[in-house]
Backbone atoms as SQL, in Angstrom:
CREATE TABLE atoms (id INTEGER PRIMARY KEY, chain TEXT, resi INTEGER, resn TEXT, atom TEXT, x REAL, y REAL, z REAL);
INSERT INTO atoms VALUES
  (1, 'A', 1, 'UNK', 'N', 0.844, -1.187, 0.000),
  (2, 'A', 1, 'UNK', 'CA', 0.000, 0.000, 0.000),
  (3, 'A', 1, 'UNK', 'C', 0.887, 1.246, 0.000),
  (4, 'A', 2, 'UNK', 'N', 0.384, 2.260, -0.677),
  (5, 'A', 2, 'UNK', 'CA', 1.131, 3.506, -0.702),
  (6, 'A', 2, 'UNK', 'C', 0.476, 4.538, 0.220),
  (7, 'A', 3, 'UNK', 'N', 1.109, 5.679, 0.314),
  (8, 'A', 3, 'UNK', 'CA', 0.678, 6.733, 1.245),
  (9, 'A', 3, 'UNK', 'C', -0.769, 7.168, 0.993),
  (10, 'A', 4, 'UNK', 'N', -1.141, 7.371, -0.259),
  (11, 'A', 4, 'UNK', 'CA', -2.500, 7.820, -0.571),
  (12, 'A', 4, 'UNK', 'C', -3.545, 6.760, -0.232),
  (13, 'A', 5, 'UNK', 'N', -3.219, 5.511, -0.427),
  (14, 'A', 5, 'UNK', 'CA', -4.150, 4.448, -0.072),
  (15, 'A', 5, 'UNK', 'C', -4.397, 4.423, 1.434),
  (16, 'A', 6, 'UNK', 'N', -3.324, 4.552, 2.201),
  (17, 'A', 6, 'UNK', 'CA', -3.437, 4.515, 3.659),
  (18, 'A', 6, 'UNK', 'C', -4.172, 5.743, 4.181),
  (19, 'A', 7, 'UNK', 'N', -3.742, 6.924, 3.749),
  (20, 'A', 7, 'UNK', 'CA', -4.374, 8.148, 4.221),
  (21, 'A', 7, 'UNK', 'C', -5.835, 8.227, 3.792),
  (22, 'A', 8, 'UNK', 'N', -6.134, 7.772, 2.593),
  (23, 'A', 8, 'UNK', 'CA', -7.507, 7.771, 2.118),
  (24, 'A', 8, 'UNK', 'C', -8.402, 6.883, 2.965),
  (25, 'A', 9, 'UNK', 'N', -7.896, 5.721, 3.308),
  (26, 'A', 9, 'UNK', 'CA', -8.651, 4.799, 4.149),
  (27, 'A', 9, 'UNK', 'C', -8.887, 5.397, 5.529),
  (28, 'A', 10, 'UNK', 'N', -7.873, 6.053, 6.076),
  (29, 'A', 10, 'UNK', 'CA', -8.005, 6.683, 7.391),
  (30, 'A', 10, 'UNK', 'C', -9.039, 7.806, 7.341),
  (31, 'A', 11, 'UNK', 'N', -8.984, 8.656, 6.304),
  (32, 'A', 11, 'UNK', 'CA', -9.954, 9.749, 6.172),
  (33, 'A', 11, 'UNK', 'C', -11.375, 9.213, 6.033),
  (34, 'A', 12, 'UNK', 'N', -11.521, 8.183, 5.238),
  (35, 'A', 12, 'UNK', 'CA', -12.839, 7.593, 5.023),
  (36, 'A', 12, 'UNK', 'C', -13.411, 7.078, 6.345),
  (37, 'A', 13, 'UNK', 'N', -12.588, 6.392, 7.120),
  (38, 'A', 13, 'UNK', 'CA', -13.025, 5.858, 8.412),
  (39, 'A', 13, 'UNK', 'C', -13.339, 6.985, 9.392),
  (40, 'A', 14, 'UNK', 'N', -12.480, 7.999, 9.436),
  (41, 'A', 14, 'UNK', 'CA', -12.712, 9.139, 10.327),
  (42, 'A', 14, 'UNK', 'C', -14.008, 9.860, 9.951),
  (43, 'A', 15, 'UNK', 'N', -14.269, 9.972, 8.663),
  (44, 'A', 15, 'UNK', 'CA', -15.492, 10.604, 8.200),
  (45, 'A', 15, 'UNK', 'C', -16.727, 9.821, 8.602),
  (46, 'A', 16, 'UNK', 'N', -16.620, 8.509, 8.525),
  (47, 'A', 16, 'UNK', 'CA', -17.747, 7.655, 8.916),
  (48, 'A', 16, 'UNK', 'C', -18.035, 7.830, 10.409),
  (49, 'A', 17, 'UNK', 'N', -16.980, 7.877, 11.209),
  (50, 'A', 17, 'UNK', 'CA', -17.142, 8.081, 12.651),
  (51, 'A', 17, 'UNK', 'C', -17.758, 9.449, 12.917),
  (52, 'A', 18, 'UNK', 'N', -17.249, 10.484, 12.255),
  (53, 'A', 18, 'UNK', 'CA', -17.755, 11.835, 12.434),
  (54, 'A', 18, 'UNK', 'C', -19.238, 11.907, 12.052),
  (55, 'A', 19, 'UNK', 'N', -19.608, 11.249, 10.981),
  (56, 'A', 19, 'UNK', 'CA', -21.004, 11.251, 10.549),
  (57, 'A', 19, 'UNK', 'C', -21.880, 10.553, 11.582),
  (58, 'A', 20, 'UNK', 'N', -21.434, 9.421, 12.099),
  (59, 'A', 20, 'UNK', 'CA', -22.204, 8.682, 13.103),
  (60, 'A', 20, 'UNK', 'C', -22.349, 9.481, 14.393),
  (61, 'A', 21, 'UNK', 'N', -21.290, 10.171, 14.790),
  (62, 'A', 21, 'UNK', 'CA', -21.369, 11.022, 15.984),
  (63, 'A', 21, 'UNK', 'C', -22.383, 12.139, 15.737),
  (64, 'A', 22, 'UNK', 'N', -22.355, 12.707, 14.561),
  (65, 'A', 22, 'UNK', 'CA', -23.320, 13.738, 14.202),
  (66, 'A', 22, 'UNK', 'C', -24.748, 13.222, 14.255),
  (67, 'A', 23, 'UNK', 'N', -24.953, 12.000, 13.791),
  (68, 'A', 23, 'UNK', 'CA', -26.285, 11.393, 13.848),
  (69, 'A', 23, 'UNK', 'C', -26.711, 11.185, 15.294),
  (70, 'A', 24, 'UNK', 'N', -25.778, 10.705, 16.121),
  (71, 'A', 24, 'UNK', 'CA', -26.096, 10.427, 17.524),
  (72, 'A', 24, 'UNK', 'C', -26.403, 11.702, 18.312),
  (73, 'A', 25, 'UNK', 'N', -25.728, 12.786, 17.955),
  (74, 'A', 25, 'UNK', 'CA', -25.923, 14.041, 18.688),
  (75, 'A', 25, 'UNK', 'C', -26.937, 14.955, 18.016),
  (76, 'A', 26, 'UNK', 'N', -27.401, 14.580, 16.848),
  (77, 'A', 26, 'UNK', 'CA', -28.357, 15.404, 16.126),
  (78, 'A', 26, 'UNK', 'C', -27.731, 16.611, 15.449),
  (79, 'A', 27, 'UNK', 'N', -26.418, 16.554, 15.196),
  (80, 'A', 27, 'UNK', 'CA', -25.709, 17.662, 14.574),
  (81, 'A', 27, 'UNK', 'C', -25.629, 17.451, 13.062),
  (82, 'A', 28, 'UNK', 'N', -26.444, 18.212, 12.348),
  (83, 'A', 28, 'UNK', 'CA', -26.435, 18.094, 10.884),
  (84, 'A', 28, 'UNK', 'C', -25.090, 18.494, 10.297),
  (85, 'A', 29, 'UNK', 'N', -24.449, 19.517, 10.870),
  (86, 'A', 29, 'UNK', 'CA', -23.169, 19.970, 10.318),
  (87, 'A', 29, 'UNK', 'C', -22.095, 18.890, 10.449),
  (88, 'A', 30, 'UNK', 'N', -22.091, 18.160, 11.551),
  (89, 'A', 30, 'UNK', 'CA', -21.113, 17.081, 11.717),
  (90, 'A', 30, 'UNK', 'C', -21.404, 15.925, 10.761),
  (91, 'A', 31, 'UNK', 'N', -22.676, 15.676, 10.513),
  (92, 'A', 31, 'UNK', 'CA', -23.043, 14.633, 9.564),
  (93, 'A', 31, 'UNK', 'C', -22.544, 14.986, 8.160),
  (94, 'A', 32, 'UNK', 'N', -22.748, 16.236, 7.769),
  (95, 'A', 32, 'UNK', 'CA', -22.319, 16.688, 6.444),
  (96, 'A', 32, 'UNK', 'C', -20.797, 16.686, 6.337),
  (97, 'A', 33, 'UNK', 'N', -20.126, 17.186, 7.376),
  (98, 'A', 33, 'UNK', 'CA', -18.655, 17.182, 7.367),
  (99, 'A', 33, 'UNK', 'C', -18.115, 15.758, 7.293),
  (100, 'A', 34, 'UNK', 'N', -18.751, 14.852, 8.021),
  (101, 'A', 34, 'UNK', 'CA', -18.325, 13.451, 7.996),
  (102, 'A', 34, 'UNK', 'C', -18.507, 12.829, 6.628),
  (103, 'A', 35, 'UNK', 'N', -19.642, 13.119, 5.995),
  (104, 'A', 35, 'UNK', 'CA', -19.894, 12.592, 4.654),
  (105, 'A', 35, 'UNK', 'C', -18.868, 13.153, 3.663),
  (106, 'A', 36, 'UNK', 'N', -18.553, 14.429, 3.812),
  (107, 'A', 36, 'UNK', 'CA', -17.550, 15.051, 2.941),
  (108, 'A', 36, 'UNK', 'C', -16.171, 14.432, 3.123),
  (109, 'A', 37, 'UNK', 'N', -15.831, 14.161, 4.374),
  (110, 'A', 37, 'UNK', 'CA', -14.531, 13.556, 4.657),
  (111, 'A', 37, 'UNK', 'C', -14.467, 12.137, 4.080),
  (112, 'A', 38, 'UNK', 'N', -15.585, 11.427, 4.122),
  (113, 'A', 38, 'UNK', 'CA', -15.623, 10.088, 3.532),
  (114, 'A', 38, 'UNK', 'C', -15.381, 10.147, 2.027),
  (115, 'A', 39, 'UNK', 'N', -16.021, 11.113, 1.373),
  (116, 'A', 39, 'UNK', 'CA', -15.834, 11.260, -0.075),
  (117, 'A', 39, 'UNK', 'C', -14.389, 11.618, -0.397),
  (118, 'A', 40, 'UNK', 'N', -13.811, 12.509, 0.389),
  (119, 'A', 40, 'UNK', 'CA', -12.410, 12.886, 0.189),
  (120, 'A', 40, 'UNK', 'C', -11.501, 11.671, 0.360),
  (121, 'A', 41, 'UNK', 'N', -11.784, 10.873, 1.374),
  (122, 'A', 41, 'UNK', 'CA', -10.996, 9.667, 1.619),
  (123, 'A', 41, 'UNK', 'C', -11.117, 8.656, 0.491),
  (124, 'A', 42, 'UNK', 'N', -12.335, 8.480, -0.024),
  (125, 'A', 42, 'UNK', 'CA', -12.533, 7.559, -1.148),
  (126, 'A', 42, 'UNK', 'C', -11.743, 8.011, -2.370),
  (127, 'A', 43, 'UNK', 'N', -11.791, 9.328, -2.628),
  (128, 'A', 43, 'UNK', 'CA', -11.068, 9.862, -3.778),
  (129, 'A', 43, 'UNK', 'C', -9.563, 9.660, -3.613),
  (130, 'A', 44, 'UNK', 'N', -9.049, 9.988, -2.422),
  (131, 'A', 44, 'UNK', 'CA', -7.609, 9.849, -2.189),
  (132, 'A', 44, 'UNK', 'C', -7.186, 8.388, -2.306),
  (133, 'A', 45, 'UNK', 'N', -7.998, 7.470, -1.804),
  (134, 'A', 45, 'UNK', 'CA', -7.665, 6.050, -1.924),
  (135, 'A', 45, 'UNK', 'C', -7.678, 5.621, -3.386),
  (136, 'A', 46, 'UNK', 'N', -8.629, 6.144, -4.168),
  (137, 'A', 46, 'UNK', 'CA', -8.682, 5.829, -5.598),
  (138, 'A', 46, 'UNK', 'C', -7.423, 6.303, -6.318),
  (139, 'A', 47, 'UNK', 'N', -6.949, 7.489, -5.939),
  (140, 'A', 47, 'UNK', 'CA', -5.695, 7.999, -6.505),
  (141, 'A', 47, 'UNK', 'C', -4.551, 7.059, -6.144),
  (142, 'A', 48, 'UNK', 'N', -4.523, 6.636, -4.895),
  (143, 'A', 48, 'UNK', 'CA', -3.487, 5.701, -4.461),
  (144, 'A', 48, 'UNK', 'C', -3.560, 4.368, -5.193),
  (145, 'A', 49, 'UNK', 'N', -4.791, 3.889, -5.420),
  (146, 'A', 49, 'UNK', 'CA', -4.963, 2.636, -6.160),
  (147, 'A', 49, 'UNK', 'C', -4.422, 2.771, -7.584),
  (148, 'A', 50, 'UNK', 'N', -4.723, 3.910, -8.226),
  (149, 'A', 50, 'UNK', 'CA', -4.231, 4.150, -9.583),
  (150, 'A', 50, 'UNK', 'C', -2.701, 4.216, -9.595),
  (151, 'A', 51, 'UNK', 'N', -2.139, 4.914, -8.615),
  (152, 'A', 51, 'UNK', 'CA', -0.673, 4.992, -8.519),
  (153, 'A', 51, 'UNK', 'C', -0.066, 3.598, -8.372),
  (154, 'A', 52, 'UNK', 'N', -0.717, 2.768, -7.556),
  (155, 'A', 52, 'UNK', 'CA', -0.214, 1.419, -7.321),
  (156, 'A', 52, 'UNK', 'C', -0.256, 0.597, -8.602),
  (157, 'A', 53, 'UNK', 'N', -1.334, 0.715, -9.355),
  (158, 'A', 53, 'UNK', 'CA', -1.445, -0.027, -10.621),
  (159, 'A', 53, 'UNK', 'C', -0.377, 0.413, -11.613),
  (160, 'A', 54, 'UNK', 'N', -0.130, 1.706, -11.670),
  (161, 'A', 54, 'UNK', 'CA', 0.906, 2.230, -12.566),
  (162, 'A', 54, 'UNK', 'C', 2.272, 1.714, -12.135),
  (163, 'A', 55, 'UNK', 'N', 2.524, 1.750, -10.837),
  (164, 'A', 55, 'UNK', 'CA', 3.783, 1.247, -10.283),
  (165, 'A', 55, 'UNK', 'C', 3.982, -0.229, -10.627),
  (166, 'A', 56, 'UNK', 'N', 2.932, -1.013, -10.408),
  (167, 'A', 56, 'UNK', 'CA', 3.016, -2.450, -10.680),
  (168, 'A', 56, 'UNK', 'C', 3.255, -2.718, -12.168),
  (169, 'A', 57, 'UNK', 'N', 2.541, -1.992, -13.025),
  (170, 'A', 57, 'UNK', 'CA', 2.699, -2.178, -14.467),
  (171, 'A', 57, 'UNK', 'C', 4.100, -1.775, -14.921),
  (172, 'A', 58, 'UNK', 'N', 4.621, -0.705, -14.349),
  (173, 'A', 58, 'UNK', 'CA', 5.970, -0.255, -14.701),
  (174, 'A', 58, 'UNK', 'C', 7.010, -1.283, -14.290),
  (175, 'A', 59, 'UNK', 'N', 6.882, -1.803, -13.076),
  (176, 'A', 59, 'UNK', 'CA', 7.820, -2.820, -12.603),
  (177, 'A', 59, 'UNK', 'C', 7.748, -4.064, -13.466),
  (178, 'A', 60, 'UNK', 'N', 6.531, -4.459, -13.824),
  (179, 'A', 60, 'UNK', 'CA', 6.356, -5.639, -14.658),
  (180, 'A', 60, 'UNK', 'C', 6.975, -5.417, -16.044),
  (181, 'A', 61, 'UNK', 'N', 6.769, -4.237, -16.607),
  (182, 'A', 61, 'UNK', 'CA', 7.312, -3.946, -17.932),
  (183, 'A', 61, 'UNK', 'C', 8.838, -3.903, -17.915),
  (184, 'A', 62, 'UNK', 'N', 9.408, -3.397, -16.847),
  (185, 'A', 62, 'UNK', 'CA', 10.860, -3.300, -16.763),
  (186, 'A', 62, 'UNK', 'C', 11.516, -4.650, -16.523),
  (187, 'A', 63, 'UNK', 'N', 10.797, -5.579, -15.981),
  (188, 'A', 63, 'UNK', 'CA', 11.345, -6.917, -15.705),
  (189, 'A', 63, 'UNK', 'C', 11.185, -7.871, -16.875),
  (190, 'A', 64, 'UNK', 'N', 10.505, -7.437, -17.934),
  (191, 'A', 64, 'UNK', 'CA', 10.364, -8.313, -19.111),
  (192, 'A', 64, 'UNK', 'C', 11.677, -8.358, -19.868),
  (193, 'A', 65, 'UNK', 'N', 12.024, -9.555, -20.359),
  (194, 'A', 65, 'UNK', 'CA', 13.283, -9.674, -21.123),
  (195, 'A', 65, 'UNK', 'C', 13.204, -9.037, -22.493);
């Protein structure tokens, strides 16, 4: 895993927690912020996934005889 994959996963999880806390306390702003953080985390993880695929493909191409 690369940095973006890890950080994205952490943001997504933190956003889910923030949203649930907002639901439990009745805070609409915390729910919205949590949902936004989840989306940001998903996007960052997707970027990390793409980077990983490019890295893997490059390594594979360089190792071909």
